[in-house]
C-alpha positions as CSV (number, residue, x, y, z in Angstrom):
1,M,-62.0,12.1,-32.0
2,A,-63.0,12.0,-28.4
3,V,-63.2,14.7,-26.2
4,P,-60.7,14.6,-23.5
5,G,-62.3,13.5,-20.3
6,V,-65.7,11.9,-21.9
7,S,-63.9,8.7,-21.0
8,T,-60.9,7.4,-19.0
9,A,-61.3,4.5,-20.7
10,P,-62.0,4.9,-24.3
11,L,-62.2,1.1,-25.2
12,G,-64.4,0.2,-22.3
13,S,-61.3,-0.7,-19.9
14,R,-58.4,0.7,-19.0
15,L,-56.1,-3.3,-19.9
16,L,-57.1,-2.4,-23.5
17,G,-55.1,1.2,-23.4
18,S,-55.7,3.7,-25.9
19,P,-56.4,3.9,-29.9
20,T,-53.8,6.6,-30.2
21,E,-51.0,4.5,-28.9
22,T,-48.6,2.7,-31.5
23,P,-49.3,-0.4,-33.3
24,R,-46.5,-2.3,-31.6
25,R,-47.5,-1.4,-27.9
26,R,-51.0,-2.2,-29.1
27,R,-50.0,-5.7,-30.4
28,L,-48.2,-6.7,-27.4
29,R,-51.1,-5.5,-25.4
30,V,-53.8,-8.1,-27.2
31,Q,-51.1,-10.5,-27.3
32,V,-50.6,-10.6,-24.0
33,L,-54.3,-10.8,-23.0
34,L,-55.3,-13.2,-25.3
35,T,-52.0,-15.4,-24.0
36,V,-53.2,-14.6,-20.4
37,S,-57.0,-15.4,-21.0
38,L,-56.0,-19.2,-23.0
39,L,-53.6,-20.4,-20.6
40,V,-56.1,-19.3,-17.5
41,T,-59.3,-21.1,-18.6
42,N,-57.4,-24.2,-20.3
43,L,-55.9,-24.5,-16.8
44,V,-59.4,-24.0,-15.2
45,G,-60.9,-26.4,-17.6
46,F,-58.5,-29.0,-16.5
47,V,-59.0,-28.5,-13.0
48,V,-62.9,-29.1,-13.4
49,V,-62.6,-32.0,-15.2
50,G,-60.6,-33.9,-13.0
51,A,-63.0,-31.9,-10.1
52,L,-65.8,-33.9,-12.3
53,I,-64.5,-36.7,-12.9
54,A,-63.8,-37.7,-9.0
55,V,-67.5,-36.9,-8.4
56,V,-69.4,-38.0,-11.7
57,P,-71.3,-41.4,-10.9
58,G,-69.1,-44.1,-12.7
59,P,-66.2,-46.2,-12.8
60,E,-63.4,-45.1,-10.0
61,L,-60.8,-43.2,-12.6
62,L,-58.2,-42.0,-9.8
63,T,-56.9,-45.8,-9.3
64,R,-53.8,-47.6,-10.1
65,E,-54.9,-49.5,-13.6
66,F,-55.5,-45.5,-14.9
67,L,-52.2,-44.2,-13.8
68,F,-50.7,-43.4,-17.0
69,V,-53.5,-41.1,-18.2
70,N,-53.9,-39.4,-15.2
71,A,-50.2,-38.9,-14.2
72,V,-48.6,-38.9,-17.8
73,L,-50.8,-38.6,-20.6
74,G,-53.4,-35.9,-19.3
75,P,-50.2,-33.4,-18.3
76,A,-49.0,-34.1,-21.3
77,Y,-52.1,-33.3,-23.7
78,L,-52.3,-30.0,-21.6
79,V,-49.1,-29.1,-22.2
80,A,-49.2,-30.0,-26.0
81,A,-52.7,-28.7,-26.1
82,T,-51.5,-25.4,-24.6
83,V,-48.3,-24.8,-26.7
84,V,-50.4,-25.9,-30.0
85,G,-53.0,-23.2,-28.9
86,L,-50.8,-20.4,-28.6
87,V,-48.8,-21.0,-31.5
88,W,-51.7,-21.7,-34.1
89,G,-53.7,-19.2,-32.4
90,T,-51.3,-16.5,-32.5
91,L,-50.5,-17.4,-36.0
92,R,-54.0,-16.9,-37.0
93,A,-54.3,-13.5,-35.3
94,L,-51.2,-12.2,-36.9
95,R,-52.0,-13.1,-40.1
96,G,-55.6,-12.1,-39.8
97,L,-54.5,-8.9,-38.2
98,R,-51.2,-7.7,-40.3
99,W,-52.9,-4.3,-41.1
100,A,-53.0,-3.5,-37.5
101,V,-49.0,-4.5,-37.6
102,E,-48.2,-2.8,-40.2
103,G,-50.5,0.4,-39.4
104,R,-52.8,0.9,-42.2
105,A,-56.6,1.0,-42.7
106,P,-57.8,-1.9,-43.3
107,T,-59.8,-3.2,-46.7
108,R,-63.4,-4.3,-46.2
109,E,-62.4,-8.2,-46.2
110,E,-59.9,-7.5,-43.7
111,A,-61.9,-5.0,-41.3
112,A,-64.8,-8.0,-41.4
113,A,-61.7,-10.6,-40.8
114,A,-61.2,-8.7,-37.9
115,L,-64.5,-8.7,-36.5
116,S,-64.8,-12.8,-37.0
117,M,-61.0,-13.2,-34.9
118,P,-62.8,-14.2,-31.8
119,W,-65.2,-16.6,-33.1
120,K,-61.6,-18.2,-35.2
121,L,-59.5,-18.1,-32.2
122,T,-62.3,-20.0,-30.2
123,R,-62.6,-23.1,-32.9
124,I,-59.3,-23.7,-32.1
125,Q,-59.8,-24.0,-28.7
126,I,-63.0,-26.4,-29.4
127,V,-60.9,-28.5,-32.1
128,L,-58.2,-29.0,-29.1
129,W,-60.6,-29.8,-26.7
130,L,-62.4,-32.3,-29.4
131,G,-59.1,-34.1,-29.6
132,G,-58.8,-34.2,-25.9
133,L,-62.2,-35.9,-25.9
134,V,-61.1,-38.4,-28.3
135,V,-57.7,-39.4,-26.8
136,F,-58.9,-39.5,-23.3
137,T,-62.1,-41.0,-23.7
138,T,-60.4,-43.4,-26.2
139,A,-57.4,-44.0,-23.5
140,Y,-59.2,-44.5,-20.5
141,A,-61.9,-47.0,-22.8
142,M,-59.0,-48.7,-23.6
143,V,-58.7,-49.8,-19.8
144,D,-62.4,-50.1,-18.9
145,P,-65.2,-49.6,-21.2
146,E,-67.7,-48.6,-18.6
147,T,-65.7,-45.2,-18.2
148,I,-66.8,-43.7,-21.7
149,P,-70.3,-41.9,-20.8
150,K,-68.5,-40.4,-17.9
151,V,-64.9,-39.4,-19.1
152,S,-67.0,-38.0,-22.2
153,L,-69.7,-36.1,-20.4
154,T,-67.2,-34.3,-18.1
155,I,-65.0,-33.3,-20.9
156,A,-68.0,-32.5,-23.3
157,M,-69.3,-30.0,-20.5
158,S,-66.1,-28.5,-19.3
159,G,-64.7,-28.0,-22.9
160,T,-68.1,-26.4,-23.9
161,T,-68.1,-23.7,-20.7
162,I,-64.3,-23.3,-21.3
163,C,-64.8,-22.5,-24.7
164,A,-67.5,-19.6,-24.1
165,F,-65.2,-18.4,-21.7
166,G,-62.5,-18.2,-24.3
167,Y,-65.1,-16.4,-26.8
168,L,-65.5,-13.4,-24.5
169,L,-62.3,-13.0,-23.2
170,A,-61.4,-12.9,-26.9
171,E,-63.7,-10.6,-27.9
172,F,-62.6,-8.0,-25.4
173,A,-58.7,-8.9,-25.6
174,L,-59.4,-7.9,-29.4
175,R,-61.4,-4.7,-28.8
176,P,-58.7,-2.8,-30.4
177,A,-58.8,-4.1,-33.6
178,A,-62.3,-4.0,-33.7
179,A,-62.3,-0.4,-33.2
180,R,-60.1,0.0,-36.2
181,A,-61.8,-2.2,-38.3
182,L,-64.9,0.1,-37.6
183,E,-62.9,2.8,-38.3
184,A,-62.6,1.5,-42.2
185,G,-66.4,1.8,-42.6
186,D,-69.0,0.3,-42.7
187,P,-68.5,-4.2,-43.0
188,R,-70.8,-6.7,-42.9
189,R,-71.8,-7.8,-39.7
190,V,-69.7,-10.8,-38.5
191,R,-71.7,-11.6,-35.5
192,I,-73.3,-14.5,-33.9
193,A,-76.8,-13.1,-32.9
194,G,-75.5,-9.7,-32.3
195,V,-76.2,-9.0,-28.2
196,T,-79.2,-11.3,-27.8
197,G,-76.9,-14.2,-28.8
198,R,-74.5,-13.3,-26.2
199,N,-76.7,-13.5,-23.6
200,V,-78.2,-16.5,-25.4
201,L,-74.8,-17.9,-25.4
202,A,-74.0,-17.3,-21.5
203,W,-77.4,-19.0,-20.6
204,L,-76.9,-21.8,-22.3
205,L,-73.4,-22.5,-21.3
206,G,-73.5,-20.9,-17.8
207,T,-77.2,-22.5,-17.2
208,G,-78.4,-25.1,-20.0
209,V,-75.1,-27.3,-20.4
210,P,-74.5,-27.7,-16.2
211,V,-78.2,-28.2,-16.3
212,T,-78.2,-30.5,-18.9
213,G,-75.0,-32.4,-17.5
214,L,-77.6,-33.2,-14.0
215,I,-79.9,-34.5,-16.3
216,L,-77.5,-37.0,-17.2
217,V,-76.1,-37.7,-14.4
218,A,-79.8,-38.7,-13.0
219,L,-80.4,-41.0,-16.4
220,F,-77.0,-42.0,-15.8
221,S,-77.9,-42.9,-12.0
222,L,-81.1,-44.3,-13.2
223,L,-79.5,-47.1,-15.9
224,H,-77.0,-48.1,-12.9
225,E,-78.3,-48.9,-9.8
226,E,-74.8,-49.3,-8.2
227,A,-74.6,-45.3,-8.2
228,S,-74.8,-44.8,-4.3
229,P,-77.3,-41.8,-3.0
230,R,-74.2,-40.3,-1.8
231,Q,-72.2,-40.2,-5.2
232,L,-75.2,-38.7,-6.7
233,A,-75.5,-36.2,-4.3
234,K,-71.7,-35.7,-4.7
235,S,-72.1,-35.2,-7.9
236,I,-75.0,-32.9,-8.2
237,L,-73.2,-30.7,-5.5
238,A,-70.1,-30.7,-7.8
239,I,-72.2,-29.2,-10.7
240,G,-74.4,-27.4,-8.8
241,G,-71.6,-25.4,-7.9
242,A,-69.9,-25.3,-10.9
243,T,-73.3,-24.0,-12.3
244,L,-73.2,-21.3,-10.0
245,V,-69.8,-20.0,-10.3
246,F,-69.6,-20.4,-14.1
247,G,-72.9,-19.2,-14.4
248,L,-72.1,-16.1,-12.6
249,L,-69.0,-15.6,-14.2
250,L,-70.1,-16.0,-17.7
251,T,-73.4,-13.3,-16.8
252,L,-70.9,-10.9,-15.4
253,L,-68.5,-11.0,-18.3
254,G,-71.5,-10.4,-20.7
255,V,-72.9,-7.8,-18.9
256,A,-69.6,-6.0,-18.7
257,A,-69.5,-6.4,-22.8
258,T,-72.8,-4.8,-23.2
259,V,-72.8,-2.4,-20.6
260,A,-69.1,-0.9,-21.9
261,P,-70.7,0.3,-24.8
262,I,-73.6,1.9,-23.0
263,R,-71.7,3.6,-20.4
264,S,-69.5,5.4,-23.7
265,V,-72.8,6.4,-24.9
266,R,-73.8,8.0,-21.7
267,A,-71.2,9.6,-21.2
268,A,-70.4,11.2,-24.4
269,M,-74.5,12.1,-24.1
270,T,-73.8,14.1,-20.5
271,E,-70.8,15.8,-22.5
272,V,-72.9,17.0,-25.6
273,E,-75.2,18.7,-23.0
274,K,-72.8,20.5,-21.7
275,G,-71.9,22.1,-25.3
276,H,-69.3,20.2,-26.1
277,L,-70.2,18.9,-29.6
278,G,-67.1,18.0,-30.7
279,T,-67.7,14.7,-28.6
280,R,-67.3,11.5,-30.6
281,I,-67.1,7.9,-29.1
282,Q,-64.3,5.3,-29.8
283,V,-66.6,2.2,-31.3
284,Y,-65.2,-0.9,-30.7
285,D,-68.6,-3.2,-30.4
286,G,-69.3,-5.3,-33.3
287,T,-73.5,-5.7,-32.3
288,E,-76.4,-3.7,-32.2
289,L,-74.0,-1.6,-29.5
290,G,-71.5,-0.8,-32.1
291,E,-74.5,0.7,-34.6
292,L,-75.5,2.7,-31.5
293,Q,-72.0,3.7,-31.2
294,S,-71.6,5.0,-34.1
295,G,-75.1,6.3,-34.2
296,F,-74.3,8.9,-31.7
297,N,-71.3,9.9,-33.8
298,R,-73.3,10.4,-36.4
299,M,-76.1,12.0,-34.1
300,A,-73.2,14.6,-32.7
301,E,-71.8,15.2,-36.2
302,G,-75.1,16.4,-37.5
303,L,-75.8,18.8,-34.4
304,A,-72.1,20.3,-34.5
305,E,-73.0,21.0,-38.6
306,R,-76.5,22.3,-37.2
307,E,-74.7,24.6,-35.2
308,R,-72.2,25.4,-37.8
309,I,-74.9,26.5,-40.0
310,R,-76.6,28.1,-37.4
311,D,-73.3,30.3,-36.6
312,L,-73.0,31.0,-40.4
313,F,-76.2,32.0,-40.6
314,G,-76.7,34.5,-37.7
315,L,-73.8,35.9,-39.1
316,H,-75.2,36.9,-42.4
317,V,-78.6,38.0,-41.0
318,G,-77.8,38.8,-37.6
319,H,-78.5,36.4,-34.2
320,E,-81.9,37.8,-33.5
321,V,-83.4,37.1,-37.0
322,A,-81.6,33.8,-37.3
323,E,-83.2,32.8,-34.1
324,A,-86.5,34.1,-35.1
325,A,-86.5,32.1,-38.4
326,I,-85.2,28.7,-36.2
327,A,-87.9,29.6,-34.1
328,R,-90.8,29.6,-36.6
329,N,-91.2,29.3,-40.4
330,P,-90.2,32.3,-42.2
331,E,-92.8,33.8,-44.8
332,L,-92.9,36.5,-46.8
333,G,-94.7,39.5,-45.6
334,G,-94.7,42.0,-42.6
335,E,-95.8,43.7,-39.9
336,E,-96.0,47.2,-38.6
337,R,-93.3,48.0,-36.0
338,E,-92.5,50.8,-33.6
339,V,-88.8,51.1,-34.7
340,A,-85.7,53.0,-34.3
341,V,-83.2,52.9,-36.8
342,F,-79.6,54.5,-37.7
343,F,-77.4,54.8,-41.1
344,I,-73.9,55.6,-40.5
345,D,-71.9,55.6,-43.6
346,L,-67.7,56.9,-43.9
347,V,-66.6,60.1,-45.1
348,G,-64.6,60.2,-48.2
349,S,-64.8,56.7,-48.9
350,T,-64.1,56.8,-52.3
351,Q,-60.6,59.4,-52.1
352,L,-59.9,56.5,-49.2
353,A,-60.4,53.7,-51.9
354,A,-58.2,55.6,-54.3
355,S,-55.5,56.7,-51.9
356,R,-54.9,53.1,-50.3
357,P,-54.1,49.4,-51.2
358,P,-57.5,47.2,-51.4
359,Q,-56.1,45.8,-48.6
360,Q,-55.7,48.4,-46.6
361,V,-58.8,49.4,-47.2
362,V,-60.5,45.8,-46.5
363,D,-58.6,46.3,-43.0
364,L,-60.4,49.6,-42.1
365,L,-63.6,48.8,-42.9
366,N,-63.5,45.8,-41.0
367,R,-62.0,47.7,-38.0
368,F,-65.1,50.0,-38.1
369,F,-67.9,47.4,-38.9
370,D,-66.6,45.7,-36.0
371,V,-67.2,49.0,-33.7
372,V,-70.1,49.5,-35.6
373,V,-71.6,45.6,-34.6
374,D,-70.3,45.5,-31.3
375,E,-72.1,48.4,-29.8
376,V,-75.2,47.7,-32.0
377,D,-75.4,44.2,-30.4
378,R,-74.2,46.1,-27.0
379,H,-77.6,47.8,-27.2
380,G,-79.8,45.4,-28.1
381,G,-80.4,46.0,-31.8
382,F,-78.5,44.1,-34.9
383,V,-76.9,45.4,-38.4
384,N,-79.5,44.8,-41.0
385,K,-77.4,45.9,-43.8
386,F,-73.7,46.4,-45.0
387,E,-73.4,48.5,-48.4
388,G,-70.2,48.8,-49.2
389,D,-69.1,51.5,-46.6
390,A,-72.1,51.9,-44.7
391,A,-74.5,50.0,-42.5
392,L,-78.4,50.0,-41.6
393,A,-78.6,49.3,-37.7
394,I,-82.5,48.3,-36.4
395,F,-83.3,48.6,-33.2
396,G,-87.1,46.8,-32.0
397,A,-87.5,44.7,-34.8
398,P,-87.5,41.8,-34.7
399,A,-86.9,41.4,-31.5
400,D,-89.0,43.8,-29.1
401,L,-86.8,46.4,-26.9
402,D,-88.3,48.2,-24.1
403,D,-86.9,52.1,-25.6
404,P,-85.4,51.4,-29.2
405,A,-84.7,55.0,-29.5
406,G,-83.1,55.6,-26.6
407,S,-81.3,52.5,-27.5
408,A,-80.5,53.7,-30.8
409,L,-79.2,57.1,-29.9
410,A,-77.0,55.2,-27.1
411,A,-75.5,53.0,-29.7
412,V,-74.9,55.7,-31.9
413,R,-73.0,58.6,-29.0
414,R,-70.7,55.1,-27.8
415,I,-69.9,54.2,-31.5
416,Q,-68.7,57.8,-32.1
417,Q,-66.5,57.8,-29.1
418,R,-65.0,54.1,-30.1
419,L,-64.5,55.3,-33.5
420,R,-62.5,58.7,-32.3
421,A,-60.0,56.4,-30.1
422,E,-60.2,53.1,-31.9
423,V,-60.3,54.2,-35.3
424,P,-59.0,57.5,-35.8
425,D,-58.4,57.1,-39.2
426,C,-61.7,57.3,-40.1
427,D,-64.6,59.7,-40.1
428,A,-68.5,58.7,-40.3
429,A,-71.6,60.0,-40.6
430,V,-74.7,59.3,-38.7
431,G,-78.6,59.4,-39.2
432,V,-80.7,58.4,-36.1
433,A,-84.6,57.9,-36.8
434,A,-87.4,56.6,-35.1
435,G,-91.1,55.7,-36.0
436,T,-93.5,53.5,-37.6
437,A,-91.9,51.0,-40.2
438,V,-93.0,47.7,-41.6
439,A,-91.0,44.8,-40.6
440,G,-90.4,41.6,-42.4
441,N,-89.4,39.2,-45.1
442,I,-89.0,40.9,-48.3
443,G,-88.4,39.3,-51.7
444,A,-89.4,36.2,-53.8
445,R,-90.3,32.6,-52.4
446,K,-86.8,31.5,-53.5
447,R,-84.8,34.2,-51.9
448,F,-85.6,36.9,-49.4
449,E,-84.4,38.8,-46.3
450,Y,-85.3,40.9,-43.0
451,T,-85.7,44.2,-43.2
452,V,-87.3,47.0,-42.7
453,I,-89.3,49.7,-45.1
454,G,-90.7,53.1,-44.1
455,D,-90.2,56.7,-43.5
456,P,-88.1,56.3,-40.7
457,V,-85.1,54.4,-43.1
458,N,-85.7,57.0,-45.5
459,E,-85.1,59.6,-42.9
460,A,-82.4,58.0,-41.1
461,A,-80.4,57.9,-44.6
462,R,-81.3,61.5,-45.2
463,L,-79.9,62.5,-42.1
464,S,-76.6,60.6,-42.4
465,E,-75.9,62.3,-45.8
466,L,-76.8,65.9,-43.8
467,A,-74.2,64.6,-41.1
468,K,-71.8,64.9,-43.0
469,T,-71.7,68.8,-43.5
470,V,-71.9,69.2,-39.5
471,P,-69.4,69.2,-36.6
472,G,-69.5,66.1,-34.9
473,A,-71.3,64.0,-37.7
474,V,-74.2,63.1,-36.0
475,L,-77.7,63.7,-36.5
476,A,-81.0,62.7,-35.1
477,S,-84.6,63.5,-35.8
478,D,-86.6,65.3,-32.9
479,R,-89.2,62.3,-33.2
480,A,-86.3,60.2,-32.5
481,V,-85.2,62.4,-29.6
482,A,-89.2,62.6,-28.3
483,A,-89.2,58.8,-28.6
484,A,-86.7,58.0,-26.4
485,G,-86.5,57.6,-22.5
486,A,-85.7,60.8,-20.5
487,A,-82.3,60.2,-19.4
488,E,-81.0,59.5,-22.9
489,A,-83.4,62.3,-24.2
490,A,-81.6,64.7,-22.0
491,R,-78.1,63.8,-23.9
492,W,-79.1,65.6,-26.9
493,T,-80.3,69.2,-27.9
494,L,-82.4,70.4,-30.4
495,G,-81.8,72.3,-33.4
496,D,-82.7,73.6,-36.5
497,T,-85.4,72.7,-38.9
498,V,-85.0,71.2,-42.2
499,T,-86.7,69.3,-44.8
500,L,-84.5,67.0,-46.0
501,R,-84.0,65.7,-49.8
502,G,-87.1,63.6,-51.0
503,R,-89.3,64.2,-48.0
504,S,-92.3,66.9,-47.8
505,A,-92.5,66.7,-44.3
506,Q,-90.0,69.0,-42.1
507,T,-87.7,67.2,-39.5
508,R,-85.9,69.2,-36.6
509,L,-82.5,67.9,-36.2
510,A,-80.7,66.8,-33.1
511,T,-77.5,66.6,-31.7
512,P,-75.6,65.1,-28.9
513,L,-74.4,66.9,-26.4
514,P,-70.5,67.3,-25.7
């Protein structure tokens, strides 16, 4: 679904409404647009025929001997052709777009028929103009056979141009149906020749046909020496003026049909640049530009999926590790780094699990880890492991920190303060250590994780065990305090020296000041 604000006209024009409107309202809108365009274009065509007949070299047709044709047959055929065209076109459109009226998704065949509907409606106009060509050429010829070239030329030129307008306007009016047809899948392309064909059509009918008409007028004048220079000049001026007007209008319609999808893509790209990855475009063009619109939607879906995977990856391994993995190809192995770590463990977790329902235990652990992760992130570290009711946090890898030991000590103090205030129904013991460790990807080629291995990790785990037996339940090594900045080191006091389980070197204990 398109994000609100991307475009005030999802279908390229406010006249076409919104894809979300009801089928009844959509049908009424399309029918009104088709009817108005048919009436206006054919009325203009009738006027153009009358104007050209008055100036094209040849027998004079605005005389008494042609009164019946001009005053009776002409208006009668115009009215009859308009009524037949409206009824025929409406029935054809309703039959081909029944699925849209019923408010259901089209089949592949129905979608293809909907995309070809502008051409089907244009063929109706072509048939009616050909009928007019036959009727009027015959009617005038029955009075004067010399009128055949003049009448056939003017009607053929006008009809060709008007049918071109009819096609472009029908394509415009039927965009809502085309949009829903393209949503149904990927129907076979039923266009004339895509954007190229649309531009060639505009040139052919806006320039090619009128210029051909001028050539024929000149040829007719050469063959009929009775054509005066004044009459020839009038013909050139009339056809040249029509070329300028109708050529411009056809070009504008073609450009509008081409530019509207491009504008929708440009506006949507701006939204994506702002971070709105849910942006989608309404695909309504059956040419290569429609493929561009759907291509943008596929790109946006891919970006959104990539962002979801990236966020999920960050939730599992930590955002710092995820960023490092995205920035460079992760490989097995590690490097020595100066890090600080702390190990935090719930006190009495076994009794807690035995005395409470599982859901309450999970809820307690989540509230506990919320505090831990929040403060670790705030101080520039990342939680490397969750081990049941315990967690290992690392500072100084993979992202560099100016004061990893100070950040770890400050985070521990803040965690203990928040746990007492926000999660009073649990106690946690914390051990903090600092030193040189190997940080990198450990595991197998097909499955590995980022972690740190070394003496500081072992020391932090042992300090966490020992902290369960001291008031405050927080212990740090003297090396961690010594490595910290002066401001943070001043908040800790040194105490006894002990030999931790599994280690030969002695560790002097440090506790936070009250």
